[in-house]
VOFI-808023 format. One line per field, with one value per residue: x, y, z of N, C-alpha, C, O, CB in turn; residue number from 1. Coordinates in steps of 0.1 Angstrom, whole numbers, plus 5000, padded with zeros to 4 digits. Each point is the difference from the previous one (the first is absolute). Glycine has a CB too. Layout:
<atoms>
n.xx X;... .
n.yy Y;... .
n.zz Z;... .
ca.xx X;... .
ca.yy Y;... .
ca.zz Z;... .
c.xx X;... .
c.yy Y;... .
c.zz Z;... .
o.xx X;... .
o.yy Y;... .
o.zz Z;... .
cb.xx X;... .
cb.yy Y;... .
cb.zz Z;... .
i NUM;... .
</atoms>
This chain:
<atoms>
n.xx 7012;4971;5008;5021;4978;4979;5023;4996;4968;4989;5016;5000;4973;5004;5008;4977;4979;5016;5008;4973;4996;5013;4976;4966;5010;5017;4976;4982;5018;5012;4967;4994;5018;4986;4974;5011;5004;4970;4992;5011;4997;4968;4995;5020;4977;4980;5024;5011;4987;5025;4998;4963;4986;4977;5007;4976;4987;4966;4991;4976;5012;5028;5033;5003;5019;5001;5020;5010;5017;5013;4989;4978;5017;4971;5011;4995;4975;5007;5019;5017;4993;5038;4998;5025;4997;4969;4992;4979;4983;5001;4971;5001;4982;5001;5002;4976;5006;5014;5002;5024;5015;4998;5026;5007;5014;5021;5006;5011;4976;4971;4999;4971;4995;4975;4990;5010;4985;5035;5018;5030;5018;5030;5021;4992;4973;5010;4979;4999;4985;4995;4987;5027;5026;5008;5029;4986;5032;4982;5017;4969;4970;4982;4964;4985;4988;4999;5018;4981;5032;5020;5011;5023;5026;5031;4997;4959;5018;4975;5013;4981;5003;5019;5022;5030;5013;4985;5023;4982;5015;4966;4982;4971;5002;4974;5014;4990;5033;4969;5031;5034;4991;5036;5002;5030;5016;4981;5024;4979;5025;4974;5004;5008;5025;5018;4993;5029;5013;5008 .
n.yy 4365;5000;4994;5027;5024;4989;5007;5029;5009;4993;5008;5024;4997;5000;5028;5008;4995;5008;5027;5004;5000;5013;5023;4994;5001;5042;5012;4998;5016;5029;4995;4987;5004;5017;5002;4987;5036;5000;4982;5008;4974;5015;4971;5018;5026;4983;4972;5020;4961;5004;5016;5015;5024;4999;5033;4992;5039;4986;5025;4984;4969;5014;4985;5034;4976;4962;5013;4976;5008;4964;5018;5013;5009;5010;5027;4986;5007;4976;5023;4986;4967;5014;4978;4991;4996;5028;4979;5017;4996;5034;4985;5022;5003;4971;4999;4987;4989;5027;5022;5005;4992;5035;4981;4964;5021;4991;5015;4989;5016;5004;5016;4976;5035;4978;5028;4998;4961;5013;4974;5022;4974;5008;4980;5013;5016;4980;5017;4978;5024;4961;5027;5011;4972;5019;4986;5030;4987;5023;4998;4999;4974;5018;4993;5027;4983;5034;4994;4968;5017;4978;5027;4990;5010;4999;5000;4997;4975;4996;4973;5019;4966;5025;5028;4995;5003;5027;5008;5013;5002;4991;4979;5017;4961;4999;4969;4992;5005;5016;5014;4992;5034;4992;5018;5012;4997;5002;4988;4991;4971;4999;4972;4977;5013;4994;4970;5008;4977;4994 .
n.zz 7442;5008;5034;5007;4995;5025;5025;4996;4992;5031;5005;4980;5005;5031;4993;4998;5015;5024;4993;4994;5032;5009;4987;5013;5032;4995;4978;5035;5035;4994;4999;5031;5012;4988;5020;5028;5008;4990;5023;5037;4991;5003;5016;5015;5007;5003;5013;5031;5019;5016;5025;4981;5020;4978;5006;4983;5002;4995;4985;5007;5021;4989;5030;5007;5002;5010;5022;4994;5022;5007;5031;5011;5033;5005;5012;5032;4970;4985;4979;4993;4983;5005;4976;5005;4972;4991;4976;4994;4987;5004;4991;4971;5012;5012;4965;5016;5017;4997;5037;4980;5025;5003;5010;5011;5023;5012;5020;5013;5015;4999;5024;4983;5007;5007;4989;4960;4988;5002;4987;5006;4981;5016;4989;4960;4992;4978;4990;4981;4992;5000;4982;4997;4986;5028;5014;5021;5014;5034;5022;4992;4983;5017;4990;5019;4985;4999;4966;4983;5008;4999;5013;4979;5027;4996;4972;4982;4977;4980;4993;4971;4993;4976;5024;5006;5032;5013;5017;5016;5028;4999;4987;5000;4983;5005;5024;4965;4991;4991;5009;4999;5016;4991;5028;4985;4972;4971;4983;4989;5006;4977;4997;5018;5013;4971;4998;5025;4986;5032 .
ca.xx 5006;4987;4993;5010;5000;4981;5008;5010;4991;4993;5004;4997;4989;4995;5010;4995;4988;5005;4999;4986;4995;5012;5001;4987;4992;5007;4995;4987;5003;5003;4989;4996;5009;4996;4988;4997;5001;4985;4988;5002;4993;4992;4996;5011;4998;4986;5000;5017;4992;5014;5007;4998;4987;4991;4988;4997;4993;4991;4988;4986;5001;5007;5012;5008;5015;5002;5016;5005;5016;5003;4997;4996;4999;4991;5003;4992;4989;4994;5001;5013;5005;5011;5002;5012;5002;4985;4996;4983;4993;4992;4987;4989;4983;4996;4994;4993;5009;5020;5004;5014;5011;5005;5016;5003;5010;5010;5013;5007;4989;4988;4990;4985;4994;4986;4989;5001;5001;5009;5009;5011;5008;5011;5015;4999;4985;4992;4984;4997;4983;5004;4992;5004;5009;5010;5009;5007;5009;5007;5002;4990;4984;4993;4984;4987;4987;4992;5006;5005;5010;5016;5012;5012;5008;5014;5011;4991;5003;4985;5002;4987;5004;4999;5000;5011;5000;4998;5005;4999;5002;4988;4993;4981;4989;4985;5002;4998;5013;4995;5008;5015;5006;5011;5005;5014;5008;4996;5002;4990;5004;4992;4999;5007;5013;5009;5001;5013;5008;5015 .
ca.yy 5013;5013;4997;5009;5014;5006;5001;5010;5011;5000;5006;5017;5005;4998;5016;5009;5002;5006;5015;5004;5000;5008;5015;5000;4997;5012;5011;4998;5001;5016;5012;5002;5013;5013;5004;4997;5012;5006;4994;4989;4989;5005;4983;4995;5012;5000;4985;5001;4998;4995;5009;5010;5006;5010;5010;4998;5009;5000;5011;4996;4984;4994;5004;5014;4993;4994;4998;4988;5003;4991;5006;5018;5006;5010;5012;4997;5000;4991;5008;4998;4988;4997;4987;4994;4990;5001;4999;5003;5001;5011;4992;5011;4998;4987;4998;4985;4990;5000;5013;4999;5004;5013;4999;4993;5005;4993;5003;4993;5005;5012;5002;5002;5008;4998;5010;5007;4991;5004;4989;5004;4992;5008;4992;4994;4993;4994;4998;4991;5002;4991;5009;5011;4995;5009;4994;5013;4994;5009;4997;5004;5003;4999;5000;4996;4997;5013;5014;4993;5005;4996;5009;4992;5011;4997;4998;4993;4994;4996;4989;4995;4990;5002;5016;5004;5000;5013;5002;5013;4999;4998;4994;4998;4994;4995;4992;4996;5007;5011;5012;4994;5016;4996;5016;5001;4991;4988;4993;4987;4996;4993;4986;4994;5001;4990;4990;4998;4988;4999 .
ca.zz 5000;5001;5013;5005;4996;5005;5013;5003;4997;5015;5013;5000;5001;5018;5005;4997;5005;5012;5001;4995;5011;5012;5000;4999;5010;5010;4994;5002;5007;5002;4996;5013;5011;4994;5004;5010;5012;4995;5004;5015;5008;5005;5008;5015;5012;5010;5004;5009;5015;5006;5014;4996;5006;4990;5003;4986;5000;4992;4999;4993;4997;4987;5002;4994;4997;5009;5005;5005;5004;5006;5010;4999;5010;5000;5010;5013;4998;4987;4988;4989;5003;4993;4994;4993;4987;4995;4986;4999;4984;5000;4992;4989;5003;4996;4986;5001;5010;5000;5002;4992;5009;4992;4998;5012;5006;5007;5009;5011;5009;4997;5016;4997;5007;5002;5002;4987;4996;4992;5004;4997;4999;4996;4999;4988;4993;4984;5000;4984;4993;4990;4985;4996;4999;5007;5012;5006;5009;5007;5018;5013;4993;5007;4992;5008;4996;5000;4991;4988;4995;5006;5002;4997;5004;4998;4988;4994;4992;4989;4988;4995;4992;4982;5000;5002;5013;5003;5015;5006;5011;5004;4994;5007;4990;5005;5001;4989;4994;4989;4999;5009;5003;5005;5007;5001;4994;4993;4984;4986;4988;4995;4997;5009;5000;4992;5003;5003;4998;5008 .
c.xx 4990;4991;5009;4999;4986;5002;5005;4990;4988;5001;5003;4988;4993;5005;4993;4988;5004;5006;4990;4993;5002;4995;4985;4997;5008;4997;4986;5004;5007;4989;4988;5000;4996;4987;4996;5001;4989;4988;5006;4991;4989;4991;5009;5000;4991;4999;5010;4989;5015;5002;4993;4986;4993;4992;4994;4990;4987;4990;4988;4998;5009;5014;5005;5012;5002;5013;5002;5010;5002;5003;4991;4997;4992;5004;4989;4985;4996;4999;5008;5006;5016;5003;5015;5000;4985;4997;4985;4993;4992;4990;4993;4990;5001;4993;4995;5003;5011;5003;5014;5006;5010;5015;5001;5012;5006;5005;5003;4993;4986;4995;4985;4994;4987;4989;5001;5002;5012;5013;5013;5012;5016;5013;4998;4986;4998;4987;4998;4988;5002;4990;5006;5016;5009;5007;5003;5008;5002;5002;4987;4987;4988;4982;4991;4994;4994;5005;4998;5008;5012;5010;5015;5014;5013;5007;4988;5005;4988;5006;4986;5001;4998;5000;5014;5005;5000;5004;4996;5001;4987;4989;4984;4997;4992;5004;4997;5013;4996;5008;5014;5002;5012;5005;5017;5007;4994;5005;4993;5010;4988;5006;5011;5017;5010;5004;5014;5003;5009;5009 .
c.yy 5011;4998;5009;5016;5003;5001;5014;5009;5000;5007;5014;5010;4998;5013;5011;5006;5005;5014;5008;5000;5009;5016;5006;5001;5015;5010;5004;5005;5015;5007;4999;5002;5011;5006;4997;5015;5010;4995;4988;4989;5001;4987;5001;5011;5001;4986;5000;4996;4994;5013;5015;5008;5009;5011;5002;5010;4998;5013;4997;4985;4997;5007;5014;4995;4988;5000;4989;5002;4987;5004;5016;5002;5011;5010;4997;5004;4994;5007;4998;4985;5004;4987;4999;4990;4996;4999;5001;4999;5012;4998;5013;4998;4987;5004;4989;4994;5005;5019;4998;5005;5014;4999;4990;5007;4994;5007;4996;5006;5010;4999;5002;5011;5002;5013;5008;4985;5005;4989;5004;4989;5007;4988;4995;4997;4999;4996;4997;5004;4991;5006;5010;4994;5010;4995;5013;4995;5017;4999;5001;5001;4999;5006;5002;4999;5013;5008;4993;5008;4993;5009;4993;5009;4999;4995;4990;4995;4992;4997;4998;4988;5010;5017;5004;5004;5015;5002;5010;4997;5001;4995;5001;4993;4993;4984;4989;5001;5004;5016;4999;5017;4998;5015;5003;4989;4990;4998;4985;4992;4990;4989;4994;5000;4988;4988;5004;4984;5004;4995 .
c.zz 5002;5015;5013;5000;5006;5014;5005;4995;5013;5010;5001;5002;5017;5007;4999;5005;5016;5004;4996;5013;5011;4997;5000;5015;5012;4995;5014;5019;5003;4996;5008;5016;4998;5005;5013;5012;4998;5005;5014;5002;5011;5010;5010;5010;5007;5004;5012;5015;5007;5013;4993;5004;4991;5009;4987;5004;4989;4998;4994;4997;4994;5011;4994;5002;5015;5006;5005;5004;5015;5019;5002;5015;5003;5015;5012;4994;4989;4985;4991;5003;4992;4997;4995;4993;4999;4985;5000;4991;5005;4989;4991;5004;4996;4988;5001;5008;4999;5005;4998;5010;4996;5003;5015;5007;5010;5005;5011;5014;4999;5016;4990;5011;4998;4997;4986;4990;4989;5002;4995;5001;4999;5001;4983;4997;4984;5000;4990;5002;4991;4982;4994;4996;5007;5014;5006;5015;5011;5014;5005;4989;5005;4996;5014;4991;5000;4988;4984;4994;5004;4993;4999;5003;5004;4990;4996;4984;4997;4990;4992;4990;4986;5005;5005;5017;5004;5012;5006;5015;5009;4990;5004;4985;5003;4999;4986;4988;4987;5001;5010;5001;5008;5006;5003;4994;4985;4985;4998;4991;4991;4992;5005;4998;4990;5005;5004;5002;5010;4991 .
o.xx 5002;4991;4996;5004;4995;4995;4999;4999;4998;4992;4998;4999;4991;4994;4997;4997;4999;4996;4998;4997;4993;4996;4999;4994;4997;5004;5000;4995;4997;4999;4991;4992;4994;5001;4993;4992;4997;4990;5004;4988;5003;4997;4996;5004;4999;4989;5002;4989;5011;4992;5001;4989;5007;4995;5007;4995;5002;4998;5000;4993;5004;5000;4997;5006;4992;5009;4991;5006;4991;5004;4998;4997;5006;5008;4991;4991;4989;4996;4996;5002;5001;4999;5009;4996;4994;5006;4993;5004;4996;5005;5003;4999;5007;4995;5007;5000;5008;4992;5006;4995;5008;5007;4992;5006;4996;4998;4992;4996;4998;5002;4998;5005;4995;4992;4992;5010;4998;5002;5001;5001;5002;4998;5007;4995;4998;4993;5008;4992;5008;5003;4999;5006;5010;4994;5008;4995;5005;4994;4997;5000;4996;4998;5003;5001;4996;4994;4997;4995;4998;5003;5002;5000;5000;5011;4999;5006;4993;5008;4991;5010;4991;4997;5008;4994;5002;4999;4992;5001;5000;5003;4998;5005;5002;5006;5007;5002;5007;5002;5000;4992;5000;4998;5007;4998;5008;4997;4994;5004;4992;5011;5009;5007;4996;5002;5005;4993;5003;5012 .
o.yy 5011;5007;5006;5008;5011;5010;5005;5009;5011;5008;5008;5011;5006;5008;5007;5012;5011;5006;5009;5012;5008;5007;5012;5009;5004;5010;5011;5010;5006;5012;5009;5002;5006;5011;5007;5002;5008;5007;4989;5001;4996;5002;5002;4999;5005;4996;4989;5004;5000;5002;5010;4995;5008;5000;4999;4998;5001;5009;5000;4995;4989;5010;5003;4998;4999;4999;4992;5007;4994;4991;5010;4990;5011;4998;4993;4992;5003;4994;4999;4994;5008;4991;5008;4989;4990;5007;4998;4995;5002;5000;5011;4994;4995;5011;4990;5005;4993;5009;4990;5008;5000;5003;4999;5008;4990;5011;4993;4992;5007;4994;5006;4999;5008;4999;5009;5004;5001;4995;4998;4993;5010;4988;4989;4988;5009;4993;5006;5001;5001;5000;5001;5010;5003;4992;5007;4992;5010;4992;4992;5007;4988;5012;4996;5005;5002;5009;5006;5006;4996;5004;4990;5011;4989;4996;4990;5008;4995;5006;4994;5002;5008;5008;5005;4992;5009;4990;5006;4988;5002;5001;4996;5003;4992;4996;4990;4992;4999;5008;4996;5007;4995;5011;4991;4987;4993;5007;4992;5007;4993;5001;5006;5000;4988;4999;5008;4990;5011;4999 .
o.zz 5005;5005;5010;5009;5003;5004;5011;5008;5006;5005;5010;5005;5006;5007;5010;5003;5005;5009;5008;5004;5005;5009;5000;5005;5012;5006;5007;5003;5011;5002;5000;5010;5009;5005;5006;5009;5009;5001;5000;4998;5012;5012;5011;5012;5012;5003;5006;5003;4997;5009;5006;4999;4994;5011;4990;5011;4988;5009;4987;4991;5001;5008;4988;4989;5010;4992;5003;4992;5007;5007;4994;5006;4998;5010;4998;5004;4994;4990;4988;5011;4990;5008;4999;5004;5004;4993;5009;4989;5012;4989;5005;5011;4991;4998;5000;5011;5007;4998;5002;5009;4991;4991;5009;4993;5006;4995;5005;5009;4989;5010;4990;5011;4993;4990;4998;4994;4988;5011;4988;5010;4994;5002;5000;5000;4993;5008;4992;5009;4990;4988;4988;4995;4992;5008;4993;5007;4995;5007;5009;4990;5004;4995;5011;4989;4988;4995;4990;4991;5011;4989;5007;4995;5007;5002;5008;4994;5009;4994;5005;4993;4999;4991;4992;5008;4992;5008;4992;5004;5012;4988;5012;4989;5010;4990;4999;4991;4990;4991;5012;4994;5011;4996;5003;5000;4994;4991;5006;4990;5007;4996;5004;4990;4998;5012;4992;5004;5003;5003 .
cb.xx 5015;5005;4996;5010;5022;4988;5009;5026;5007;5009;5009;5017;5009;5011;5023;5014;4988;5007;5023;5002;5007;5029;5024;5002;4997;5013;5009;4995;5000;5024;5016;5005;5024;5011;5001;5015;5028;5019;4981;5019;5018;5005;4997;5014;5010;4996;4993;5034;4956;5020;5029;5027;5002;5000;5002;5012;5020;5006;5015;5006;4977;4981;5005;4981;5022;4975;5012;4984;5009;5004;5021;4988;5011;4973;5017;5030;5012;4987;4998;5007;4972;5008;4966;5012;5033;4991;5026;4998;5001;5013;4990;5009;4980;5002;5006;4999;4983;5015;4976;5003;4992;4972;5017;4985;4995;5004;5007;5027;5023;4989;5023;4992;5024;5018;5009;5003;4978;4988;4981;4990;4978;4991;4997;5026;4991;5025;4984;5023;4984;5001;4982;4976;4982;4990;5003;4984;5010;4999;5026;5018;5014;5028;5000;4999;5002;5002;5025;4987;4990;4992;4982;4985;4981;4985;5032;4975;5030;4974;5027;4982;5000;4983;4966;5001;5011;4985;5025;4984;5022;5004;5024;4984;5011;4975;4992;4972;5010;4970;4977;5023;4978;5007;4967;4999;5002;4984;5031;4974;5033;4976;4980;4971;4997;5006;4977;5008;4995;4979 .
cb.yy 4981;4991;4966;4972;4990;4975;4972;4983;4986;4978;4972;4983;4989;4964;4986;4980;4971;4972;4988;4977;4974;4975;4988;4979;4960;4980;4981;4967;4970;4988;4992;4993;4985;4981;4992;4969;4992;4997;5015;5018;4995;5018;4979;4987;5006;5024;5000;5024;4991;4986;4975;4995;4991;4979;5012;4977;5011;4967;5014;5029;5007;4993;4972;5023;5030;4990;5027;4982;5041;5001;4972;5013;4980;4985;5027;5012;5012;4994;5014;5034;4974;5028;4992;5017;4997;5006;4988;5016;4970;5014;4968;5007;5028;4976;5022;4992;4987;4968;5019;4994;4973;5014;5029;4971;5026;4975;5022;5004;4990;5002;5012;4975;5001;4983;4992;5025;4987;5030;4985;5030;4975;5037;5000;5003;5001;4999;5007;4977;5024;4977;4998;5009;4983;5026;4969;5027;4966;5018;5017;5010;5004;4986;4984;5003;4974;4993;5007;4980;5024;4971;5023;4975;5019;5003;5013;5006;5007;5008;4993;5021;4966;4967;4999;5015;4967;5013;4987;5022;5005;5016;4991;5026;5009;5025;5021;5014;4989;4979;5018;4963;5018;4967;5007;5025;5007;4996;5019;5011;5009;5017;4998;4987;5023;5019;4979;5034;4981;4996 .
cb.zz 4981;4964;4980;4984;4974;4979;4983;4991;4965;4992;4994;4983;4965;4996;4980;4983;4977;4990;4991;4973;4987;4989;4987;4972;4981;5003;4960;4972;4986;4993;4978;4974;4991;4975;4972;4980;4993;4979;4972;5014;4982;4967;4971;4975;4977;4984;4968;4983;4996;4964;5003;4986;5027;4970;5029;4979;5021;4996;5011;4998;4999;4960;5012;5018;4976;4998;5003;4996;4985;4966;5008;4968;5001;4975;4981;5017;5019;5030;5023;4989;5011;5002;4994;5010;4999;5026;4983;5024;4975;5022;5016;4970;5005;5024;4986;4972;4991;4971;5012;4965;5014;5010;4977;4997;4986;4995;4987;4976;5021;4960;5035;4980;5008;5028;5032;5016;5019;4989;5011;4997;4997;5008;5030;5004;5027;4986;5021;4985;5012;5037;5021;5020;4988;4981;4996;4981;4982;4976;4995;5031;4981;5018;4964;5031;5020;5032;5029;5005;4987;5013;5009;4985;4997;5015;4999;5023;4998;5011;5011;5011;5016;4993;5014;4965;5008;4979;5003;4978;4982;5028;4983;5031;4977;5000;5026;5018;5021;5012;4982;4993;4990;4986;5011;5019;5033;5025;4994;5005;5005;5005;4978;5011;5027;4980;4997;5006;4972;5019 .
i 1;2;3;4;5;6;7;8;9;10;11;12;13;14;15;16;17;18;19;20;21;22;23;24;25;26;27;28;29;30;31;32;33;34;35;36;37;38;39;40;41;42;43;44;45;46;47;48;49;50;51;52;53;54;55;56;57;58;59;60;61;62;63;64;65;66;67;68;69;70;71;72;73;74;75;76;77;78;79;80;81;82;83;84;85;86;87;88;89;90;91;92;93;94;95;96;97;98;99;100;101;102;103;104;105;106;107;108;109;110;111;112;113;114;115;116;117;118;119;120;121;122;123;124;125;126;127;128;129;130;131;132;133;134;135;136;137;138;139;140;141;142;143;144;145;146;147;148;149;150;151;152;153;154;155;156;157;158;159;160;161;162;163;164;165;166;167;168;169;170;171;172;173;174;175;176;177;178;179;180;181;182;183;184;185;186;187;188;189;190;191;192;193;194;195;196;197;198 .
</atoms>
């Protein structure tokens, strides 16, 4: 009789342990999913090969940005490149042997203007700053290495981890996100969005 009770006890203990493990796994998996959107896989973007075409701008031997795309069509004078399925990285100043990624970006289409080192993303662009923990989405975004500013237009939405969300018609911000200016019908909601249940 005692052995039977011991077997039941062990069975219940195993069920409780399995349930706790499943809950912990789910908790950490959900937590990872919540934070991963602010921490893009930089190595995956850097290593993208195969059908990918790469354009890189350097300054004093250091990378300023890298553009990767599935397809590109150049103008006759080779000054303009029309790109499709664009993704890439913009780098900050090199410190020692490391160079910080200021932000990653992706868009269905874009144009690169060689004479001005100007990149124009269209059809719904997304930009993520791993260090500032900021995501910015807008129909159009453009920047130039000559100005070190990004312009977003067509209805801009910005989310900052543990801060909240902002939206406006347009936004202008420094590449390192030290300055952000919202223009036209700007609104902000502070705090994390409430959890929703189905």
